[in-house]
C-alpha positions as CSV (number, residue, x, y, z in Angstrom):
1,X,182.1,222.4,27.9
2,X,184.8,225.1,27.8
3,X,188.2,223.9,26.3
4,X,191.4,226.0,26.7
5,X,194.2,225.1,24.4
6,X,197.5,226.3,22.8
7,X,197.3,226.9,19.1
8,X,199.5,226.9,16.0
9,X,198.8,228.8,12.8
10,X,201.7,228.0,10.5
11,X,200.7,226.9,7.0
12,X,202.4,223.5,7.0
13,X,202.0,222.4,10.6
14,X,199.8,219.3,10.8
15,X,199.0,220.3,14.4
16,X,197.4,223.5,13.2
17,X,195.6,221.9,10.4
18,X,194.0,219.2,12.6
19,X,193.0,221.8,15.2
20,X,191.4,224.3,12.7
21,X,189.5,221.4,11.1
22,X,188.0,220.8,14.6
23,X,187.1,224.4,15.1
24,X,185.6,224.7,11.6
25,X,183.5,221.6,12.1
26,X,182.2,222.8,15.5
27,X,181.1,226.1,13.8
28,X,179.5,224.4,10.8
29,X,177.5,222.0,13.0
30,X,176.6,224.8,15.5
31,X,177.9,223.0,18.5
32,X,176.9,225.5,21.1
33,X,177.6,223.0,23.8
34,X,181.4,223.5,23.1
35,X,183.5,226.6,23.5
36,X,187.2,226.7,22.6
37,X,189.6,229.4,23.9
38,X,192.8,229.3,21.9
39,X,196.0,230.9,23.3
40,X,198.8,231.9,20.9
41,X,202.3,233.0,22.0
42,X,203.3,235.9,19.7
43,X,207.0,234.9,19.6
44,X,206.2,231.2,18.7
45,X,207.7,230.5,15.2
46,X,204.6,228.4,14.5
47,X,202.3,231.3,15.0
48,X,201.8,233.8,12.1
49,X,199.6,236.9,12.0
50,X,198.6,235.7,8.6
51,X,198.1,232.1,9.7
52,X,195.3,229.7,9.2
53,X,192.9,231.4,11.7
54,X,193.1,234.8,10.0
55,X,189.8,236.3,8.7
56,X,187.8,233.8,10.7
57,X,185.2,234.9,13.2
58,X,183.6,231.9,14.8
59,X,181.0,232.0,17.6
60,X,182.4,229.0,19.4
61,X,186.0,230.1,19.3
62,X,187.9,233.0,20.9
63,X,191.6,233.9,20.6
64,X,193.8,235.1,23.4
65,X,197.5,236.2,23.0
66,X,200.5,236.0,25.3
67,X,203.3,238.4,24.6
68,X,206.4,236.3,24.3
69,X,208.6,238.7,22.3
70,X,211.0,239.2,25.3
71,X,211.4,235.5,25.9
72,X,214.7,233.9,25.1
73,X,215.2,231.8,21.9
74,X,214.5,228.2,22.9
75,X,217.2,226.8,20.6
76,X,219.8,228.9,22.5
77,X,218.3,228.0,25.9
78,X,218.4,224.3,25.2
79,X,222.1,224.5,24.3
80,X,223.0,226.4,27.5
81,X,221.0,224.7,30.3
82,X,221.6,221.4,32.0
83,X,218.3,220.6,33.7
84,X,214.5,220.8,33.1
85,X,214.2,223.1,36.1
86,X,216.5,225.6,34.4
87,X,214.2,225.6,31.3
88,X,211.2,226.3,33.6
89,X,213.1,229.2,35.1
90,X,213.8,230.8,31.7
91,X,210.1,230.6,30.8
92,X,208.6,231.3,34.2
93,X,206.8,234.4,33.0
94,X,205.1,232.4,30.3
95,X,204.1,229.7,32.8
96,X,202.6,232.4,34.9
97,X,200.9,233.9,31.9
98,X,199.2,230.6,31.2
99,X,198.2,230.2,34.8
100,X,196.5,233.6,34.9
101,X,194.5,232.8,31.8
102,X,193.5,229.4,33.2
103,X,192.3,231.2,36.3
104,X,190.4,233.9,34.5
105,X,188.8,231.7,31.9
106,X,187.9,228.8,34.3
107,X,187.9,226.1,31.6
108,X,186.4,222.6,32.1
109,X,189.3,221.0,30.3
110,X,192.8,221.9,29.1
111,X,193.9,220.5,25.7
112,X,197.6,220.5,25.0
113,X,198.4,220.4,21.2
114,X,201.9,218.9,20.6
115,X,204.9,218.2,22.7
116,X,207.4,221.0,21.8
117,X,208.4,223.7,24.3
118,X,205.3,225.9,24.0
119,X,202.9,223.0,24.6
120,X,205.2,221.8,27.4
121,X,205.0,225.2,29.2
122,X,201.2,225.0,29.0
123,X,201.5,221.5,30.5
124,X,203.7,222.8,33.4
125,X,201.0,225.5,34.1
126,X,198.1,223.1,33.6
127,X,199.2,220.3,36.0
128,X,199.3,222.7,38.9
129,X,195.5,223.1,38.5
130,X,192.8,220.6,39.5
131,X,191.4,220.3,35.9
132,X,191.3,217.5,33.4
133,X,194.3,217.7,31.1
134,X,194.5,216.0,27.6
135,X,197.6,215.8,25.6
136,X,197.1,215.5,21.8
137,X,200.3,213.7,21.0
138,X,201.0,215.0,17.6
139,X,204.8,214.7,17.5
140,X,207.4,212.5,19.3
141,X,210.3,214.8,20.4
142,X,212.9,212.0,20.6
143,X,212.3,211.3,16.9
144,X,212.4,214.9,15.9
145,X,215.7,215.6,17.7
146,X,217.5,212.3,17.1
147,X,220.1,214.1,15.0
148,X,220.8,216.8,17.6
149,X,224.1,216.9,19.6
150,X,224.1,214.7,22.7
151,X,223.6,217.3,25.4
152,X,220.5,219.1,24.0
153,X,219.1,215.8,22.6
154,X,219.2,214.1,26.0
155,X,217.6,217.1,27.7
156,X,214.8,217.1,25.1
157,X,214.3,213.4,25.7
158,X,214.0,214.1,29.5
159,X,211.6,216.9,28.8
160,X,209.4,214.6,26.7
161,X,209.4,212.0,29.5
162,X,207.8,214.6,31.9
163,X,204.6,214.2,29.9
164,X,204.4,210.8,31.5
165,X,202.0,211.9,34.1
166,X,198.9,210.2,35.6
167,X,197.0,213.5,35.4
168,X,197.0,213.3,31.7
169,X,194.7,211.6,29.2
170,X,196.3,211.0,25.8
171,X,195.0,211.4,22.3
172,X,197.0,209.6,19.6
173,X,196.5,210.0,15.8
174,X,197.6,206.4,15.2
175,X,198.3,203.0,16.8
176,X,201.9,203.5,15.7
177,X,202.2,206.8,17.7
178,X,200.9,205.2,20.8
179,X,203.1,202.1,20.6
180,X,206.2,204.2,19.9
181,X,205.6,206.4,22.9
182,X,204.9,203.3,25.1
183,X,208.1,201.5,24.0
184,X,210.6,204.3,23.3
185,X,209.5,207.2,25.5
186,X,207.6,206.2,28.6
187,X,208.7,202.6,28.8
188,X,205.3,201.3,29.8
189,X,201.7,200.8,28.6
190,X,199.4,203.8,28.5
191,X,195.9,203.1,29.9
192,X,194.1,206.4,29.6
193,X,194.1,207.1,25.9
194,X,192.2,207.1,22.6
195,X,193.3,206.8,19.0
196,X,191.7,209.2,16.6
197,X,193.3,209.9,13.1
198,X,193.8,213.4,11.8
199,X,191.0,214.8,9.7
200,X,190.8,215.8,6.0
201,X,189.0,219.1,5.4
202,X,186.1,218.9,2.9
203,X,187.7,221.2,0.3
204,X,190.1,218.4,-0.7
205,X,187.2,216.1,-1.7
206,X,185.8,218.8,-4.0
207,X,188.6,218.5,-6.5
208,X,187.6,216.8,-9.8
209,X,190.8,217.2,-11.9
210,X,193.4,214.6,-12.8
211,X,197.0,215.7,-12.3
212,X,199.8,215.9,-14.8
213,X,201.8,212.6,-14.9
214,X,205.2,214.3,-15.0
215,X,204.6,216.2,-11.7
216,X,205.8,214.6,-8.5
217,X,204.8,216.4,-5.4
218,X,206.3,216.8,-1.9
219,X,204.9,218.9,1.0
220,X,206.7,219.4,4.3
221,X,208.9,221.5,6.5
222,X,212.7,221.2,5.9
223,X,213.6,218.8,8.6
224,X,215.8,215.7,8.7
225,X,212.9,213.5,9.9
226,X,211.1,214.2,6.6
227,X,213.8,212.2,4.8
228,X,214.7,215.1,2.5
229,X,217.9,213.2,1.6
230,X,215.6,210.9,-0.4
231,X,214.2,213.9,-2.3
232,X,217.7,215.0,-3.2
233,X,218.6,211.5,-4.4
234,X,215.3,211.3,-6.4
235,X,216.1,214.7,-8.0
236,X,219.5,213.4,-9.1
237,X,217.9,210.2,-10.5
238,X,215.2,212.2,-12.3
239,X,217.8,214.5,-13.8
240,X,219.5,211.5,-15.4
241,X,216.2,210.0,-16.6
242,X,215.0,213.4,-17.8
243,X,211.4,212.5,-16.9
244,X,209.6,213.6,-13.7
245,X,209.6,217.1,-12.3
246,X,209.7,217.4,-8.5
247,X,207.5,220.1,-7.0
248,X,208.3,220.9,-3.4
249,X,206.2,223.0,-1.0
250,X,208.7,223.8,1.7
251,X,211.0,226.6,2.9
252,X,212.6,227.7,-0.5
253,X,215.7,229.3,1.1
254,X,216.6,226.2,3.1
255,X,215.9,224.0,0.1
256,X,218.1,226.0,-2.2
257,X,221.1,225.7,0.2
258,X,220.6,221.9,0.6
259,X,219.7,221.0,-3.0
260,X,222.3,223.1,-4.8
261,X,223.1,221.3,-8.1
262,X,220.0,219.2,-7.9
263,X,217.6,222.1,-8.6
264,X,217.3,221.6,-12.3
265,X,214.5,219.2,-12.0
266,X,213.0,220.7,-8.9
267,X,210.4,223.5,-8.5
268,X,210.4,225.1,-5.1
269,X,207.1,226.5,-3.9
270,X,206.5,228.7,-0.8
271,X,204.3,227.3,2.0
272,X,200.6,228.0,1.4
273,X,197.3,228.0,3.2
274,X,195.7,224.7,3.6
275,X,192.8,225.3,1.2
276,X,195.3,226.2,-1.5
277,X,197.1,222.9,-1.1
278,X,194.1,221.1,-2.7
279,X,194.8,222.9,-6.0
280,X,198.5,221.9,-5.7
281,X,197.7,218.2,-5.2
282,X,195.3,218.4,-8.2
283,X,198.2,219.4,-10.5
284,X,200.4,216.5,-9.3
285,X,200.6,213.1,-10.9
286,X,201.6,211.6,-7.6
287,X,202.6,212.8,-4.1
288,X,205.5,211.4,-2.0
289,X,205.7,211.1,1.8
290,X,209.1,209.6,2.5
291,X,209.4,210.6,6.2
292,X,211.5,208.4,8.5
293,X,208.7,208.7,11.0
294,X,205.4,210.5,11.5
295,X,202.8,210.0,14.3
296,X,200.4,210.4,11.4
297,X,201.1,212.5,8.3
298,X,198.3,214.6,6.7
299,X,199.8,215.1,3.3
300,X,199.2,211.7,1.7
301,X,195.6,211.4,2.8
302,X,194.9,215.0,1.6
303,X,196.4,214.0,-1.8
304,X,194.2,210.8,-1.9
305,X,191.2,213.0,-1.1
306,X,191.8,215.1,-4.2
307,X,192.1,212.0,-6.3
308,X,195.9,212.1,-6.6
309,X,197.9,208.9,-5.8
310,X,200.4,209.0,-2.9
311,X,203.3,206.8,-1.7
312,X,203.9,206.6,2.0
313,X,206.6,205.2,4.2
314,X,205.3,202.3,6.5
315,X,206.8,204.3,9.5
316,X,203.9,206.8,9.2
317,X,200.7,206.5,11.2
318,X,198.7,207.4,8.0
319,X,199.8,204.0,6.6
320,X,197.1,202.5,8.9
321,X,194.5,204.5,7.0
322,X,195.9,203.4,3.7
323,X,195.6,199.7,4.8
324,X,192.0,200.3,5.8
325,X,191.3,201.8,2.4
326,X,192.9,198.8,0.6
327,X,195.9,200.9,-0.6
328,X,198.6,198.6,0.8
329,X,200.4,198.7,-2.6
330,X,201.1,202.4,-2.0
331,X,203.1,201.8,1.2
332,X,206.8,201.5,0.4
333,X,210.2,201.8,2.1
334,X,212.0,204.8,0.6
335,X,215.4,203.1,0.9
336,X,215.7,202.4,-2.8
337,X,215.3,205.3,-5.3
338,X,215.0,202.9,-8.1
339,X,212.2,200.9,-6.5
340,X,210.3,204.0,-5.6
341,X,210.9,205.4,-9.1
342,X,209.2,202.3,-10.6
343,X,206.2,202.9,-8.4
344,X,206.1,206.5,-9.6
345,X,206.1,205.3,-13.2
346,X,203.4,202.8,-12.5
347,X,200.9,205.1,-10.6
348,X,201.7,208.7,-11.5
349,X,198.8,210.3,-13.4
350,X,196.3,207.6,-12.5
351,X,193.1,208.5,-10.8
352,X,192.1,207.5,-7.2
353,X,188.7,205.9,-7.5
354,X,185.6,207.6,-6.1
355,X,185.0,204.5,-3.9
356,X,188.4,205.1,-2.2
357,X,187.8,208.8,-1.9
358,X,184.4,208.3,-0.4
359,X,185.8,205.6,1.9
360,X,188.4,208.1,3.1
361,X,185.7,210.8,3.7
362,X,183.7,208.3,5.8
363,X,186.8,207.6,7.9
364,X,188.3,211.0,8.4
365,X,186.1,213.9,7.4
366,X,186.3,216.9,9.6
367,X,182.8,216.3,11.0
368,X,183.5,212.7,11.9
369,X,186.8,213.4,13.6
370,X,185.5,216.5,15.3
371,X,182.6,214.5,16.8
372,X,185.0,211.7,18.0
373,X,187.3,214.2,19.6
374,X,184.6,216.1,21.4
375,X,182.8,213.0,22.6
376,X,186.2,211.7,23.9
377,X,187.0,214.9,25.7
378,X,183.6,214.9,27.3
379,X,184.3,211.5,28.9
380,X,187.7,212.5,30.3
């Protein structure tokens, strides 16, 4: 089976991490029955020449590039246009580029990773072909842009609704993601779908250290949906208590502007490659995931895999995995800094049991999730 897909390579993007875990697993298990052709758009901000795929030469994976350097900035486009058709017109050269690659590569299936404008453009190109098309629904646009001004927000919501297409099969990382799309985006039940959680690469399970109790970790892009306001409030609270140090792996420049006076008890760390995150988690006493919403959320389960406790918001798909692991006590609303602080005091520096870590491995190892995804794609 030959799969053609868009790729991301940014260090923090969960989409990229999930995809490269799939590619690595296929190579490790010598799945010669599966070939993946990845397409990157050079101008895409989620694609880096030093990204996750760098230095990897895998027999079952090939990389193609589309030159998007002359394409208009999407954030400017979305502020100017009034219709979906106008967006298509702005990016018609990219649509045509995808169509040419689809024709030349003749894939058996097209896999769309994500729902932002680059995946959407591949979707526009793909539905014009008589091929199976699968959308891996990693992010819900209406949630991501809920704070945008009305005009571009409403247009993005319309763009997301175009993914409601009977040609598509949907992969969701959680039951929460599927139910949210059914209720808040499409407005109806989705029949052709499967739920497969995101994987945890094996290098996270290799960690044997116990983190420093005073270190509280956060990993994520600087976005409103990540509930960074809570992190700022916690920084102020910790400063008064003079206790825990907050370690943030995020965009340092954006964080400095937003945190300002709250930086005394905060250490800012540049985004890093996925395999290096294992070492970061190992130094933490606890990791926080306060996001308002996540279709899944890789960070807390990666922390658990290294043996570091993690607190998650119930509006995250990964909370379903926590429940299955018997970690319901680590699921908490992040509305009260004081209540979360008490949880931090209770669990920071404690060790996640080997039973829990092994249980997580059995659920979401790269090999298991890769097998489930490929077998699901073969049935589409």
